C-alpha positions in Angstrom: -13.1 -16.8 7.6 -11.1 -18.4 4.6 -9.4 -22.2 5.1 -5.7 -22.0 5.5 -3.2 -24.9 6.2 -2.2 -26.8 9.8 0.5 -24.7 10.8 3.9 -26.0 12.5 6.7 -24.1 14.8 9.1 -25.2 17.0 8.7 -25.4 21.1 11.2 -24.3 23.4 12.1 -28.0 23.8 12.9 -28.5 19.7 9.6 -30.4 19.0 7.0 -29.3 16.7 3.9 -29.3 17.4 0.5 -28.0 15.7 -0.9 -24.3 16.3 -3.6 -22.6 14.4 -4.0 -22.0 10.9 -0.8 -20.4 9.1 -1.6 -17.1 7.4 -2.7 -16.6 3.4 -0.7 -14.2 1.9 -1.7 -10.8 -0.2 0.8 -9.3 -2.3 1.0 -5.8 -2.3 3.4 -5.1 -5.3 1.5 -3.9 -7.8 -0.6 -1.4 -5.7 1.6 -0.2 -3.2 4.2 0.9 -5.5 2.1 3.2 -7.2 2.9 5.1 -4.1 6.9 4.9 -4.3 8.0 8.0 -5.7 9.2 7.7 -9.8 8.4 3.7 -9.8 6.3 3.1 -12.8 5.4 -0.4 -13.8 4.0 -0.9 -17.9 0.8 -3.0 -17.5 2.8 -6.3 -19.6 5.2 -6.0 -16.5 2.3 -6.0 -14.2 1.0 -9.1 -15.7 4.5 -11.0 -15.4 4.5 -9.7 -12.2 1.0 -11.0 -11.0 1.7 -14.1 -12.8 4.7 -15.2 -11.2 3.0 -14.4 -7.7 0.3 -16.8 -8.6 3.3 -19.4 -9.3 4.8 -18.8 -6.0 1.3 -19.5 -4.6 0.2 -15.9 -3.2 -3.7 -16.0 -2.3 -4.2 -12.6 -3.3 -2.2 -10.3 -5.7 -3.3 -6.4 -5.0 -3.2 -4.6 -8.2 -4.0 -0.4 -9.1 -6.2 2.5 -7.1 -9.4 3.9 -7.7 -10.6 6.7 -6.9 -13.1 8.1 -9.0 -13.3 7.8 -13.0 -10.6 7.0 -15.6 -8.8 5.2 -13.1 -5.0 6.1 -13.9 -4.2 2.3 -12.6 -6.6 1.2 -15.3 -4.9 -0.6 -18.2 -2.9 -2.5 -15.0 -5.9 -3.4 -13.5 -7.0 -4.9 -16.6 -3.9 -6.5 -18.0 -3.1 -8.3 -13.9 -7.4 -9.6 -14.6 -6.6 -11.1 -18.1 -3.4 -12.7 -16.3 -4.7 -14.5 -13.3 -8.3 -14.0 -13.3 -10.4 -11.8 -11.2 -10.7 -13.9 -8.4 -6.7 -14.0 -7.3 -7.1 -9.9 -7.9 -8.2 -7.4 -5.5 -7.9 -3.6 -5.9 -8.0 -0.8 -3.7 -10.3 2.0 -3.5 -9.9 5.1 -1.8 -12.8 6.5 0.1 -13.5 10.2 1.1 -17.5 10.5 1.1 -20.6 8.5 -0.1 -20.3 10.6 -3.9 -16.5 10.0 -4.0 -16.8 6.2 -3.5 -20.2 5.8 -5.6 -17.9 7.2 -8.5 -15.2 4.7 -7.6 -17.7 1.9 -7.6 -19.0 2.6 -11.3 -15.0 2.5 -12.0 -14.5 -0.7 -10.3 -17.1 -2.1 -12.1 -16.3 -1.2 -15.4 -12.6 -2.9 -14.8 -14.2 -5.9 -13.7 -13.2 -5.5 -9.9 -14.9 -8.2 -7.6 -12.9 -7.5 -5.1 -11.9 -4.4 -2.9 -9.8 -3.0 0.0 -10.9 0.2 0.9 -8.4 3.1 2.3 -9.9 4.9 5.4 -8.2 7.0 7.2 -8.4 5.8 10.9 -6.5 7.7 13.5 -7.0 11.2 14.7 -4.4 12.3 13.0 -4.8 11.0 9.3 -9.2 11.5 9.6 -8.2 15.1 10.8 -5.9 15.4 7.9 -8.1 14.2 4.9 -11.4 13.8 6.4 -11.4 16.6 7.6 -12.7 15.4 10.8 -11.5 13.6 13.4 -15.0 12.7 14.8 -15.2 8.7 15.5 -19.0 8.9 15.0 -18.3 10.5 11.4 -15.5 8.2 10.5 -18.0 5.2 11.9 -20.8 6.1 9.4 -18.3 6.9 6.1 -17.4 3.2 7.0 -20.9 2.0 7.2 -22.1 3.5 3.9 -18.8 2.6 2.3 -18.9 -1.4 2.9 -22.7 -0.9 2.6 -22.5 0.6 -1.2 -19.8 -1.9 -1.9 -22.4 -5.0 -0.8 -25.1 -3.9 -2.9 -23.1 -4.1 -5.7 -22.1 -7.4 -4.5 -18.4 -6.6 -3.7 -15.6 -8.7 -1.4 -14.7 -6.0 1.2 -11.4 -5.5 2.7 -11.3 -2.4 4.8 -8.4 -1.0 6.0 -7.5 1.4 9.2 -5.4 3.4 7.4 -2.5 4.5 10.1 -4.4 2.1 12.3 -1.4 1.4 14.1 -1.5 4.9 15.6 -5.0 4.7 16.6 -5.9 4.8 20.3 -7.1 1.1 20.9 -10.5 1.5 22.2 -11.3 4.0 18.6 -9.8 1.0 16.9 -11.9 -1.5 18.6 -15.3 0.2 17.9 -14.1 0.8 14.1 -13.2 -3.0 13.6 -16.2 -3.9 15.0 -18.5 -1.8 13.3 -16.9 -2.5 9.9 -17.4 -6.0 10.6 -21.3 -5.5 11.8 -21.7 -3.7 8.4 -21.2 -6.6 6.1 -16.9 -6.0 6.0 -15.3 -9.5 5.3 -11.4 -8.9 6.4 -10.2 -5.8 8.3 -6.5 -4.9 7.5 -4.1 -2.9 9.9 -1.8 -0.8 7.8 0.8 0.3 9.9 1.2 3.4 7.3 3.7 5.0 9.7 6.2 3.0 11.3 5.4 2.6 14.9 5.5 -0.3 16.7 7.4 -3.3 18.0 6.4 -6.8 17.4 5.5 -7.3 21.2 3.2 -3.7 21.1 1.6 -5.2 17.5 0.6 -8.6 19.3 -0.9 -6.4 21.7 -2.8 -4.1 19.3 -4.1 -7.2 16.9 -5.3 -9.4 20.0 -8.4 -8.1 20.8 -9.4 -7.1 17.4 -9.0 -11.2 16.2 -11.2 -11.7 19.4 -13.9 -9.5 17.4 -16.8 -12.5 17.0 -16.3 -13.2 13.1 -13.2 -11.0 12.3 -10.6 -11.8 10.1 -7.5 -9.6 10.2 -4.8 -8.9 8.1 -1.8 -6.9 8.5 0.4 -4.5 6.3 3.2 -3.3 7.7 5.8 -0.9 7.2 9.3 -1.0 6.8 10.6 2.0 8.0 12.1 0.9 11.6 13.3 -2.2 10.1 10.8 -4.3 11.9 7.8 -5.4 9.1 8.7 -8.8 9.1 8.8 -9.3 12.9 5.9 -7.1 13.5 3.7 -9.4 10.7 4.9 -12.4 12.6 3.2 -10.9 15.8 0.2 -10.2 14.1 -0.3 -13.7 13.5 0.8 -14.9 16.7 -1.8 -12.7 18.1 -4.7 -13.9 15.8 -4.0 -12.4 12.5 -5.0 -14.6 9.4 -3.7 -13.0 6.5 -0.2 -11.3 5.8 0.2 -8.4 3.3 3.6 -8.0 2.0 5.5 -6.9 -1.3 8.4 -8.3 -3.5 11.8 -7.0 -2.2 9.7 -5.0 0.3 9.1 -2.2 -2.6 6.6 0.4 -1.2 6.6 4.3 -0.3 8.8 5.3 1.6 10.9 2.9 3.6 9.0 -0.4 2.0 7.0 -2.7 3.1 7.5 -6.3 4.9 9.6 -8.2 2.1 7.8 -10.9 0.6 10.3 -13.4 0.4 11.8 -12.8 4.2 8.0 -13.3 5.0 7.5 -16.8 3.5 11.3 -17.9 4.1 10.8 -16.7 7.7 7.0 -18.7 7.3 9.3 -22.0 6.5 12.1 -22.1 8.8 10.1 -21.0 12.2 6.5 -22.4 11.3 7.7 -25.6 8.6 5.6 -24.0 6.2 5.7 -25.7 2.5 2.8 -24.0 1.5 4.5 -22.1 -1.0 7.0 -22.3 -4.2 10.2 -20.3 -2.9 12.0 -21.6 -5.9 10.5 -18.7 -8.0 11.4 -15.9 -5.2 14.6 -14.6 -6.9 12.6 -14.9 -10.7 10.1 -12.9 -9.0 12.3 -10.4 -7.0 14.6 -9.6 -10.5 11.5 -9.2 -12.4 10.3 -6.0 -10.1 13.7 -4.6 -9.5 14.5 -5.3 -13.4 11.8 -3.5 -15.3 12.1 -1.0 -17.8 10.8 2.0 -15.4 11.0 1.1 -11.9 14.4 2.8 -11.6 15.8 0.3 -9.0 17.7 -2.7 -9.5 19.0 -6.1 -7.9 21.2 -3.3 -5.4 17.5 -2.1 -3.9 17.1 -2.5 -0.4 14.0 -1.2 2.2 14.6 0.8 5.3 15.3 4.8 6.0 18.6 5.0 4.3 17.1 4.5 0.6 17.2 7.4 -1.7 13.4 6.9 -2.2 13.4 6.4 1.9 11.9 10.8 1.9 11.2 11.0 -1.5 7.3 11.8 -2.2 4.8 12.3 -5.7 2.0 13.3 -3.3 1.8 16.9 -2.7 0.2 16.0 0.4 2.9 13.9 1.9 5.7 17.1 1.4 3.3 19.5 2.7 2.4 16.9 5.8 5.5 14.9 5.9 5.1 14.3 9.9 1.9 12.7 9.1 3.9 9.9 7.5 7.6 9.9 8.5 8.6 7.7 11.9 11.7 9.8 11.9 13.0 12.8 10.1 15.1 12.0 7.2 18.1 14.2 9.0 17.8 11.9 12.0 19.7 9.2 9.5 21.5 11.7 7.4 19.0 11.7 4.3 17.1 14.1 2.9 13.1 15.0 1.5 12.5 15.5 -1.6 10.3 15.7 -4.5 10.6 12.5 -7.4 8.1 11.4 -10.0 7.8 10.9 -13.5 4.1 11.4 -15.1 2.0 11.7 -11.7 3.0 15.6 -12.2 0.0 17.9 -10.5 0.0 21.7 -9.7 0.3 21.1 -6.5 3.8 19.3 -7.2 4.6 21.5 -9.3 4.0 24.8 -6.7 6.0 22.7 -4.1 8.5 22.4 -6.4 9.0 26.2 -7.1 8.3 27.2 -3.8 11.0 29.4 -2.2 12.4 30.1 -5.8 12.6 33.2 -7.9 10.9 31.7 -11.0 7.8 32.2 -11.3 5.2 30.2 -14.0 1.7 32.7 -14.7 -0.5 29.3 -15.7 0.8 26.3 -13.3 -1.7 24.3 -15.2 -0.5 24.9 -18.2 2.8 24.3 -17.5 1.8 21.2 -15.8 0.4 19.3 -19.0 3.0 20.7 -21.0 5.6 19.1 -18.8 3.6 15.9 -18.7 3.8 15.5 -22.2 7.2 16.6 -22.3 8.0 13.7 -19.7 5.7 10.6 -22.3 7.8 11.6 -25.4 11.1 11.9 -23.7 10.1 8.2 -21.8 9.7 9.3 -18.3 12.7 10.3 -16.9 12.8 10.7 -13.0 12.3 14.6 -11.8 13.1 16.0 -9.2 12.4 19.8 -7.6 15.5 21.0 -9.7 14.7 19.6 -12.7 11.1 21.2 -12.6 12.5 24.4 -11.9 14.6 24.2 -14.7 12.1 23.0 -17.0 9.8 25.9 -15.6 12.7 28.6 -17.0 12.4 26.6 -20.5 8.7 27.6 -20.0 8.7 30.7 -19.1 10.9 31.5 -22.3 8.7 30.0 -24.8 
């Protein structure tokens, strides 16, 4: 268990008294933004943001995703390592099967990664969709194998419960206990689909924190506007870590905003561990970068233009697996928005229902990616892809 500072909070009479150690903070801006529609930092921007996060005092900076060889995020991971070192860094590793994990670990070692967050679909819905089986037995076997593979390479392992907020409590309790028994160092509950109220989050976390030797982290999404409240409720229930992002950037409706988490800790618990004077500069560095397409007017939540914009084909084809509510319920709409992370599956979705046909989808995708790189990667939506497809047919 990592050491934390002594916490203080006001009681009902306004007198401050000591509580359990205050939570440590991990920041996922440089990882969760990779899921965010059309947002792509440059490596030098990632390095600058990481340096500012460390200056504020953030304990762990999460950067990049690794699913196999030749990771798209390799330049960002290397830039962050050079800027702040590997001890303050953590990268996400996708887990789907033993062979895939082995290849991803080879890539992680090549990049010098020493701390990994294993992304494992945990709810029956996400397990059935991504692992092709909702079986708890299969899930536990996959979890055990993945952790053991990491430990064989002397990695620090945070194992996640992707969509764990919706997982049945006994299934989740069994999963978390098995992860620690296999050698996992920390468990992250990912509220992938914003689903819980603060009091429900407390009840979800409490039995997990009571597992012998457990170290728990909360990673909450903000589609209901309760990510900060849920993060604090998780801490009250026993979580030792809170995951946040600068300005709440992240896929769909965003994440728990770092500034709001840190200022809440300051006000509610008199937490003075972090240098809040850098938060405005940090926010500007994230929102004003050349390729984010965001600005100082960015806000998280379900009414933002990016809240239901996707750049992953699976999210477009299975939106109910990711959306708390349908976009129409808040006067919004679902759509595609991508820069260079274009795939044939995304192209096929964009052309679906149109009169435009492309004989070789893979060739068109490659052509369009090259065009994007040459033109500075302007954001593409469905209409833009259809227009380019018509142009490609004439070539």
